[in-house]
C-alpha positions, 0 to 999 in steps of 0.5 A: 610125745616127742616128733619121733612118736608124733610121726609114728602115730600119725603113719599109722592113722594115714595107714588106717585113713587108707584102708578105711578110704573103699569103703567110705566111698562106697558108702558115699557112691550108695548115698549119691545113687539114692539121693538121684533115685529119690530113694534117701531114707531119712532116719538112717541109722547112725555110722559106728565110730572111726576108732582111733586105737 
């Protein structure tokens, strides 16, 4: 993989991560609120993995 291909791959990954950030920040806010209220679920279902393809 040459430098040009690496740059394109990095740019694609950055765009995808930027699109995911609002959802991630909402999840963090929900977690922090639950932690503060004491209603945190002890065995949450696992989150789906981020697809890098």
